[in-house]
mmCIF file as gemmi writes it, N, C-alpha and C atoms, coordinates in Angstrom:
data_model
loop_
_atom_site.group_PDB
_atom_site.id
_atom_site.type_symbol
_atom_site.label_atom_id
_atom_site.label_alt_id
_atom_site.label_comp_id
_atom_site.label_asym_id
_atom_site.label_entity_id
_atom_site.label_seq_id
_atom_site.pdbx_PDB_ins_code
_atom_site.Cartn_x
_atom_site.Cartn_y
_atom_site.Cartn_z
_atom_site.occupancy
_atom_site.B_iso_or_equiv
_atom_site.pdbx_formal_charge
_atom_site.auth_seq_id
_atom_site.auth_asym_id
_atom_site.pdbx_PDB_model_num
ATOM 1 N N . MET Axp A 1 ? 6.757 -9.212 -1.662 1 0 ? 1 A 1
ATOM 2 C CA . MET Axp A 1 ? 6.578 -8.098 -0.752 1 0 ? 1 A 1
ATOM 3 C C . MET Axp A 1 ? 5.327 -7.43 -0.683 1 0 ? 1 A 1
ATOM 4 N N . VAL Axp A 2 ? 4.219 -7.692 -1.927 1 0 ? 2 A 1
ATOM 5 C CA . VAL Axp A 2 ? 2.897 -7.072 -1.616 1 0 ? 2 A 1
ATOM 6 C C . VAL Axp A 2 ? 2.338 -8.027 -0.571 1 0 ? 2 A 1
ATOM 7 N N . VAL Axp A 3 ? 2.783 -9.407 -0.505 1 0 ? 3 A 1
ATOM 8 C CA . VAL Axp A 3 ? 1.78 -10.434 0.59 1 0 ? 3 A 1
ATOM 9 C C . VAL Axp A 3 ? 2.657 -9.759 2.136 1 0 ? 3 A 1
ATOM 10 N N . HIS Axp A 4 ? 3.596 -9.597 2.042 1 0 ? 4 A 1
ATOM 11 C CA . HIS Axp A 4 ? 4.019 -8.974 3.091 1 0 ? 4 A 1
ATOM 12 C C . HIS Axp A 4 ? 3.298 -7.638 3.479 1 0 ? 4 A 1
ATOM 13 N N . VAL Axp A 5 ? 3.184 -6.765 2.895 1 0 ? 5 A 1
ATOM 14 C CA . VAL Axp A 5 ? 2.275 -5.3 3.001 1 0 ? 5 A 1
ATOM 15 C C . VAL Axp A 5 ? 0.728 -5.979 3.308 1 0 ? 5 A 1
ATOM 16 N N . ARG Axp A 6 ? 0.171 -6.985 2.431 1 0 ? 6 A 1
ATOM 17 C CA . ARG Axp A 6 ? -1.269 -7.378 3.255 1 0 ? 6 A 1
ATOM 18 C C . ARG Axp A 6 ? -0.923 -8.299 4.619 1 0 ? 6 A 1
ATOM 19 N N . ASP Axp A 7 ? -0.185 -8.742 4.855 1 0 ? 7 A 1
ATOM 20 C CA . ASP Axp A 7 ? -0.049 -9.198 6.371 1 0 ? 7 A 1
ATOM 21 C C . ASP Axp A 7 ? 0.089 -7.908 7.374 1 0 ? 7 A 1
ATOM 22 N N . LEU Axp A 8 ? 0.598 -7.065 7.107 1 0 ? 8 A 1
ATOM 23 C CA . LEU Axp A 8 ? 1.155 -5.99 7.875 1 0 ? 8 A 1
ATOM 24 C C . LEU Axp A 8 ? -0.424 -4.934 7.898 1 0 ? 8 A 1
ATOM 25 N N . SER Axp A 9 ? -0.922 -4.655 7.058 1 0 ? 9 A 1
ATOM 26 C CA . SER Axp A 9 ? -2.185 -3.859 6.796 1 0 ? 9 A 1
ATOM 27 C C . SER Axp A 9 ? -3.652 -4.693 7.215 1 0 ? 9 A 1
ATOM 28 N N . VAL Axp A 10 ? -3.964 -5.665 6.335 1 0 ? 10 A 1
ATOM 29 C CA . VAL Axp A 10 ? -4.964 -6.331 6.925 1 0 ? 10 A 1
ATOM 30 C C . VAL Axp A 10 ? -4.931 -7.403 8.216 1 0 ? 10 A 1
ATOM 31 N N . LYS Axp A 11 ? -4.433 -8.385 8.083 1 0 ? 11 A 1
ATOM 32 C CA . LYS Axp A 11 ? -4.025 -8.859 9.475 1 0 ? 11 A 1
ATOM 33 C C . LYS Axp A 11 ? -3.734 -8.381 10.62 1 0 ? 11 A 1
ATOM 34 N N . ARG Axp A 12 ? -2.413 -7.74 10.689 1 0 ? 12 A 1
ATOM 35 C CA . ARG Axp A 12 ? -1.827 -7.231 12.158 1 0 ? 12 A 1
ATOM 36 C C . ARG Axp A 12 ? -2.366 -6.141 12.258 1 0 ? 12 A 1
ATOM 37 N N . ASN Axp A 13 ? -2.18 -5.096 11.642 1 0 ? 13 A 1
ATOM 38 C CA . ASN Axp A 13 ? -2.963 -4.044 11.811 1 0 ? 13 A 1
ATOM 39 C C . ASN Axp A 13 ? -4.37 -3.752 11.846 1 0 ? 13 A 1
ATOM 40 N N . GLN Axp A 14 ? -5.101 -4.113 11.023 1 0 ? 14 A 1
ATOM 41 C CA . GLN Axp A 14 ? -6.177 -4.085 10.511 1 0 ? 14 A 1
ATOM 42 C C . GLN Axp A 14 ? -6.77 -2.583 9.99 1 0 ? 14 A 1
ATOM 43 N N . TRP Axp A 15 ? -5.857 -1.971 9.207 1 0 ? 15 A 1
ATOM 44 C CA . TRP Axp A 15 ? -6.135 -1.021 8.429 1 0 ? 15 A 1
ATOM 45 C C . TRP Axp A 15 ? -7.424 -1.112 7.587 1 0 ? 15 A 1
ATOM 46 N N . VAL Axp A 16 ? -7.406 -2.106 6.929 1 0 ? 16 A 1
ATOM 47 C CA . VAL Axp A 16 ? -8.017 -2.236 5.451 1 0 ? 16 A 1
ATOM 48 C C . VAL Axp A 16 ? -8.756 -3.374 5.809 1 0 ? 16 A 1
ATOM 49 N N . ASP Axp A 17 ? -9.624 -3.714 5.288 1 0 ? 17 A 1
ATOM 50 C CA . ASP Axp A 17 ? -10.169 -5.293 5.498 1 0 ? 17 A 1
ATOM 51 C C . ASP Axp A 17 ? -9.698 -5.777 3.832 1 0 ? 17 A 1
ATOM 52 N N . GLU Axp A 18 ? -9.808 -7.287 3.857 1 0 ? 18 A 1
ATOM 53 C CA . GLU Axp A 18 ? -9.639 -7.886 2.537 1 0 ? 18 A 1
ATOM 54 C C . GLU Axp A 18 ? -9.965 -7.34 0.992 1 0 ? 18 A 1
ATOM 55 N N . LYS Axp A 19 ? -11.451 -7.175 1.306 1 0 ? 19 A 1
ATOM 56 C CA . LYS Axp A 19 ? -11.91 -6.808 0.019 1 0 ? 19 A 1
ATOM 57 C C . LYS Axp A 19 ? -11.429 -5.34 -0.435 1 0 ? 19 A 1
ATOM 58 N N . THR Axp A 20 ? -11.31 -4.349 0.364 1 0 ? 20 A 1
ATOM 59 C CA . THR Axp A 20 ? -10.354 -3.274 -0.439 1 0 ? 20 A 1
ATOM 60 C C . THR Axp A 20 ? -9.066 -3.456 -0.487 1 0 ? 20 A 1
ATOM 61 N N . TYR Axp A 21 ? -8.297 -4.373 0.205 1 0 ? 21 A 1
ATOM 62 C CA . TYR Axp A 21 ? -6.787 -4.696 -0.189 1 0 ? 21 A 1
ATOM 63 C C . TYR Axp A 21 ? -6.658 -4.993 -1.7 1 0 ? 21 A 1
ATOM 64 N N . LYS Axp A 22 ? -7.988 -6.563 -1.694 1 0 ? 22 A 1
ATOM 65 C CA . LYS Axp A 22 ? -7.799 -6.985 -3.153 1 0 ? 22 A 1
ATOM 66 C C . LYS Axp A 22 ? -7.856 -5.991 -4.124 1 0 ? 22 A 1
ATOM 67 N N . GLU Axp A 23 ? -9.029 -4.656 -3.913 1 0 ? 23 A 1
ATOM 68 C CA . GLU Axp A 23 ? -9.002 -3.897 -4.795 1 0 ? 23 A 1
ATOM 69 C C . GLU Axp A 23 ? -8.15 -3.035 -5.071 1 0 ? 23 A 1
ATOM 70 N N . GLY Axp A 24 ? -7.086 -2.678 -4.337 1 0 ? 24 A 1
ATOM 71 C CA . GLY Axp A 24 ? -6.275 -2.072 -4.656 1 0 ? 24 A 1
ATOM 72 C C . GLY Axp A 24 ? -5.079 -2.459 -5.237 1 0 ? 24 A 1
ATOM 73 N N . VAL Axp A 25 ? -5.066 -4.191 -5.005 1 0 ? 25 A 1
ATOM 74 C CA . VAL Axp A 25 ? -3.962 -4.884 -5.922 1 0 ? 25 A 1
ATOM 75 C C . VAL Axp A 25 ? -4.605 -4.993 -7.179 1 0 ? 25 A 1
ATOM 76 N N . ILE Axp A 26 ? -5.776 -4.813 -7.919 1 0 ? 26 A 1
ATOM 77 C CA . ILE Axp A 26 ? -5.829 -4.927 -8.882 1 0 ? 26 A 1
ATOM 78 C C . ILE Axp A 26 ? -5.803 -3.407 -9.696 1 0 ? 26 A 1
ATOM 79 N N . LEU Axp A 27 ? -6.593 -2.5 -8.607 1 0 ? 27 A 1
ATOM 80 C CA . LEU Axp A 27 ? -5.869 -0.991 -9.55 1 0 ? 27 A 1
ATOM 81 C C . LEU Axp A 27 ? -4.058 -0.53 -9.348 1 0 ? 27 A 1
ATOM 82 N N . ALA Axp A 28 ? -3.689 -1.4 -8.402 1 0 ? 28 A 1
ATOM 83 C CA . ALA Axp A 28 ? -1.823 -0.892 -8.509 1 0 ? 28 A 1
ATOM 84 C C . ALA Axp A 28 ? -1.128 -1.777 -10.025 1 0 ? 28 A 1
ATOM 85 N N . GLN Axp A 29 ? -2.095 -2.977 -9.879 1 0 ? 29 A 1
ATOM 86 C CA . GLN Axp A 29 ? -1.154 -3.848 -10.896 1 0 ? 29 A 1
ATOM 87 C C . GLN Axp A 29 ? -1.976 -3.191 -12.118 1 0 ? 29 A 1
ATOM 88 N N . SER Axp A 30 ? -3.092 -2.49 -12.702 1 0 ? 30 A 1
ATOM 89 C CA . SER Axp A 30 ? -3.323 -1.692 -13.777 1 0 ? 30 A 1
ATOM 90 C C . SER Axp A 30 ? -2.152 -0.813 -14.081 1 0 ? 30 A 1
ATOM 91 N N . ILE Axp A 31 ? -1.529 -0.101 -13.186 1 0 ? 31 A 1
ATOM 92 C CA . ILE Axp A 31 ? -0.994 1.149 -13.887 1 0 ? 31 A 1
ATOM 93 C C . ILE Axp A 31 ? 0.935 0.936 -13.81 1 0 ? 31 A 1
ATOM 94 N N . PRO Axp A 32 ? 1.13 1.163 -14.61 1 0 ? 32 A 1
ATOM 95 C CA . PRO Axp A 32 ? 2.724 1.186 -14.419 1 0 ? 32 A 1
ATOM 96 C C . PRO Axp A 32 ? 3.477 1.324 -13.226 1 0 ? 32 A 1
ATOM 97 N N . GLY Axp A 33 ? 4.593 0.677 -13.104 1 0 ? 33 A 1
ATOM 98 C CA . GLY Axp A 33 ? 5.102 0.888 -11.988 1 0 ? 33 A 1
ATOM 99 C C . GLY Axp A 33 ? 5.305 0.136 -10.727 1 0 ? 33 A 1
ATOM 100 N N . ALA Axp A 34 ? 6.177 0.372 -9.78 1 0 ? 34 A 1
ATOM 101 C CA . ALA Axp A 34 ? 5.938 -1.264 -8.21 1 0 ? 34 A 1
ATOM 102 C C . ALA Axp A 34 ? 5.016 -0.721 -8.212 1 0 ? 34 A 1
ATOM 103 N N . THR Axp A 35 ? 4.38 -2.205 -7.664 1 0 ? 35 A 1
ATOM 104 C CA . THR Axp A 35 ? 3.31 -2.373 -7.695 1 0 ? 35 A 1
ATOM 105 C C . THR Axp A 35 ? 3.349 -2.436 -6.185 1 0 ? 35 A 1
ATOM 106 N N . ALA Axp A 36 ? 4.256 -3.069 -5.215 1 0 ? 36 A 1
ATOM 107 C CA . ALA Axp A 36 ? 4.183 -3.052 -3.743 1 0 ? 36 A 1
ATOM 108 C C . ALA Axp A 36 ? 4.179 -1.238 -3.202 1 0 ? 36 A 1
ATOM 109 N N . MET Axp A 37 ? 5.023 -0.848 -4.09 1 0 ? 37 A 1
ATOM 110 C CA . MET Axp A 37 ? 5.02 0.381 -3.519 1 0 ? 37 A 1
ATOM 111 C C . MET Axp A 37 ? 3.7 1.415 -3.412 1 0 ? 37 A 1
ATOM 112 N N . GLN Axp A 38 ? 3.332 1.06 -4.95 1 0 ? 38 A 1
ATOM 113 C CA . GLN Axp A 38 ? 1.293 1.663 -4.781 1 0 ? 38 A 1
ATOM 114 C C . GLN Axp A 38 ? 0.268 1.063 -3.907 1 0 ? 38 A 1
ATOM 115 N N . ILE Axp A 39 ? 0.525 -0.089 -3.817 1 0 ? 39 A 1
ATOM 116 C CA . ILE Axp A 39 ? -0.221 -0.8 -2.985 1 0 ? 39 A 1
ATOM 117 C C . ILE Axp A 39 ? -0.005 -0.298 -0.728 1 0 ? 39 A 1
ATOM 118 N N . ALA Axp A 40 ? 1.211 0.013 -1.029 1 0 ? 40 A 1
ATOM 119 C CA . ALA Axp A 40 ? 1.485 0.809 0.13 1 0 ? 40 A 1
ATOM 120 C C . ALA Axp A 40 ? 0.81 2.234 0.195 1 0 ? 40 A 1
ATOM 121 N N . ALA Axp A 41 ? 0.676 2.86 -0.945 1 0 ? 41 A 1
ATOM 122 C CA . ALA Axp A 41 ? 0.395 4.269 -0.812 1 0 ? 41 A 1
ATOM 123 C C . ALA Axp A 41 ? -0.71 3.933 -0.972 1 0 ? 41 A 1
ATOM 124 N N . TYR Axp A 42 ? -1.865 2.722 -1.529 1 0 ? 42 A 1
ATOM 125 C CA . TYR Axp A 42 ? -3.312 3.097 -1.633 1 0 ? 42 A 1
ATOM 126 C C . TYR Axp A 42 ? -3.85 2.91 -0.239 1 0 ? 42 A 1
ATOM 127 N N . VAL Axp A 43 ? -3.254 1.743 0.406 1 0 ? 43 A 1
ATOM 128 C CA . VAL Axp A 43 ? -3.391 1.773 1.989 1 0 ? 43 A 1
ATOM 129 C C . VAL Axp A 43 ? -3.148 2.649 2.768 1 0 ? 43 A 1
ATOM 130 N N . GLY Axp A 44 ? -2.378 3.788 2.309 1 0 ? 44 A 1
ATOM 131 C CA . GLY Axp A 44 ? -2.08 5.356 3.364 1 0 ? 44 A 1
ATOM 132 C C . GLY Axp A 44 ? -2.747 5.881 3.191 1 0 ? 44 A 1
ATOM 133 N N . LEU Axp A 45 ? -3.395 5.634 1.787 1 0 ? 45 A 1
ATOM 134 C CA . LEU Axp A 45 ? -5.062 6.638 1.348 1 0 ? 45 A 1
ATOM 135 C C . LEU Axp A 45 ? -6.11 6.57 1.911 1 0 ? 45 A 1
ATOM 136 N N . CYS Axp A 46 ? -6.257 4.925 2.135 1 0 ? 46 A 1
ATOM 137 C CA . CYS Axp A 46 ? -7.471 4.354 2.788 1 0 ? 46 A 1
ATOM 138 C C . CYS Axp A 46 ? -7.511 4.655 4.139 1 0 ? 46 A 1
ATOM 139 N N . VAL Axp A 47 ? -6.352 5.111 4.491 1 0 ? 47 A 1
ATOM 140 C CA . VAL Axp A 47 ? -6.556 5.12 6.051 1 0 ? 47 A 1
ATOM 141 C C . VAL Axp A 47 ? -5.887 6.272 6.718 1 0 ? 47 A 1
ATOM 142 N N . ARG Axp A 48 ? -5.224 7.038 5.86 1 0 ? 48 A 1
ATOM 143 C CA . ARG Axp A 48 ? -5.262 8.738 6.299 1 0 ? 48 A 1
ATOM 144 C C . ARG Axp A 48 ? -5.468 9.49 5.093 1 0 ? 48 A 1
ATOM 145 N N . GLY Axp A 49 ? -5.805 9.183 3.867 1 0 ? 49 A 1
ATOM 146 C CA . GLY Axp A 49 ? -6.116 10.412 2.76 1 0 ? 49 A 1
ATOM 147 C C . GLY Axp A 49 ? -4.69 10.829 1.627 1 0 ? 49 A 1
ATOM 148 N N . THR Axp A 50 ? -4.77 11.679 1.823 1 0 ? 50 A 1
ATOM 149 C CA . THR Axp A 50 ? -3.877 11.972 0.352 1 0 ? 50 A 1
ATOM 150 C C . THR Axp A 50 ? -2.52 12.125 0.962 1 0 ? 50 A 1
ATOM 151 N N . GLY Axp A 51 ? -2.298 12.494 2.846 1 0 ? 51 A 1
ATOM 152 C CA . GLY Axp A 51 ? -1.458 12.578 3.447 1 0 ? 51 A 1
ATOM 153 C C . GLY Axp A 51 ? -1.018 11.623 3.511 1 0 ? 51 A 1
ATOM 154 N N . GLY Axp A 52 ? -1.718 10.597 3.893 1 0 ? 52 A 1
ATOM 155 C CA . GLY Axp A 52 ? -1.45 9.001 4.668 1 0 ? 52 A 1
ATOM 156 C C . GLY Axp A 52 ? -0.781 8.488 2.972 1 0 ? 52 A 1
ATOM 157 N N . ALA Axp A 53 ? -0.928 8.38 1.942 1 0 ? 53 A 1
ATOM 158 C CA . ALA Axp A 53 ? -0.964 8.217 0.433 1 0 ? 53 A 1
ATOM 159 C C . ALA Axp A 53 ? 0.626 8.366 0.576 1 0 ? 53 A 1
ATOM 160 N N . LEU Axp A 54 ? 0.961 9.713 0.681 1 0 ? 54 A 1
ATOM 161 C CA . LEU Axp A 54 ? 2.173 10.302 0.163 1 0 ? 54 A 1
ATOM 162 C C . LEU Axp A 54 ? 3.209 10.079 0.879 1 0 ? 54 A 1
ATOM 163 N N . LEU Axp A 55 ? 2.945 9.944 2.793 1 0 ? 55 A 1
ATOM 164 C CA . LEU Axp A 55 ? 3.86 9.213 3.488 1 0 ? 55 A 1
ATOM 165 C C . LEU Axp A 55 ? 4.195 8.178 3.311 1 0 ? 55 A 1
ATOM 166 N N . SER Axp A 56 ? 3.464 6.946 3.318 1 0 ? 56 A 1
ATOM 167 C CA . SER Axp A 56 ? 3.113 5.714 3 1 0 ? 56 A 1
ATOM 168 C C . SER Axp A 56 ? 4.013 5.16 1.43 1 0 ? 56 A 1
ATOM 169 N N . TYR Axp A 57 ? 3.961 5.931 0.632 1 0 ? 57 A 1
ATOM 170 C CA . TYR Axp A 57 ? 4.9 6.035 -0.519 1 0 ? 57 A 1
ATOM 171 C C . TYR Axp A 57 ? 6.33 6.103 -0.374 1 0 ? 57 A 1
ATOM 172 N N . VAL Axp A 58 ? 6.766 7.503 0.101 1 0 ? 58 A 1
ATOM 173 C CA . VAL Axp A 58 ? 7.814 7.701 0.359 1 0 ? 58 A 1
ATOM 174 C C . VAL Axp A 58 ? 8.385 7.088 1.42 1 0 ? 58 A 1
ATOM 175 N N . GLY Axp A 59 ? 7.93 6.578 2.648 1 0 ? 59 A 1
ATOM 176 C CA . GLY Axp A 59 ? 8.514 5.999 3.575 1 0 ? 59 A 1
ATOM 177 C C . GLY Axp A 59 ? 8.765 4.362 2.952 1 0 ? 59 A 1
ATOM 178 N N . PHE Axp A 60 ? 8.276 3.958 2.114 1 0 ? 60 A 1
ATOM 179 C CA . PHE Axp A 60 ? 8.243 2.643 1.466 1 0 ? 60 A 1
ATOM 180 C C . PHE Axp A 60 ? 9.322 2.646 0.571 1 0 ? 60 A 1
ATOM 181 N N . GLY Axp A 61 ? 9.209 3.664 -0.125 1 0 ? 61 A 1
ATOM 182 C CA . GLY Axp A 61 ? 10.123 3.925 -0.968 1 0 ? 61 A 1
ATOM 183 C C . GLY Axp A 61 ? 11.57 4.061 -0.554 1 0 ? 61 A 1
ATOM 184 N N . LEU Axp A 62 ? 11.77 5.275 0.336 1 0 ? 62 A 1
ATOM 185 C CA . LEU Axp A 62 ? 13.351 5.438 1.067 1 0 ? 62 A 1
ATOM 186 C C . LEU Axp A 62 ? 14.33 4.324 1.461 1 0 ? 62 A 1
ATOM 187 N N . PRO Axp A 63 ? 13.829 3.589 1.685 1 0 ? 63 A 1
ATOM 188 C CA . PRO Axp A 63 ? 14.728 2.148 2.38 1 0 ? 63 A 1
ATOM 189 C C . PRO Axp A 63 ? 15.537 1.565 1.221 1 0 ? 63 A 1
ATOM 190 N N . LEU Axp A 64 ? 14.894 1.779 0.058 1 0 ? 64 A 1
ATOM 191 C CA . LEU Axp A 64 ? 15.591 1.169 -0.969 1 0 ? 64 A 1
ATOM 192 C C . LEU Axp A 64 ? 16.234 1.934 -1.92 1 0 ? 64 A 1
ATOM 193 N N . LEU Axp A 65 ? 16.52 3.485 -1.381 1 0 ? 65 A 1
ATOM 194 C CA . LEU Axp A 65 ? 17.584 4.384 -1.859 1 0 ? 65 A 1
ATOM 195 C C . LEU Axp A 65 ? 18.931 3.402 -1.395 1 0 ? 65 A 1
ATOM 196 N N . PRO Axp A 66 ? 20.183 3.978 -1.971 1 0 ? 66 A 1
ATOM 197 C CA . PRO Axp A 66 ? 21.573 3.472 -1.795 1 0 ? 66 A 1
ATOM 198 C C . PRO Axp A 66 ? 22.25 4.341 -0.43 1 0 ? 66 A 1
């Protein structure tokens, strides 16, 4: 899933560059929890600030609910 988020945020939409994304992966892996959700929140933070991080986190997590 982390690779899919990378493809969407770095390659397709160019919201962040490769270096910034890799820094986010390192940060997300050092914090306990779901890495893919944290990466989505990190990209949202880089693009739209705190509100973007919150919306990315919730938007990524909602489809996982039964």
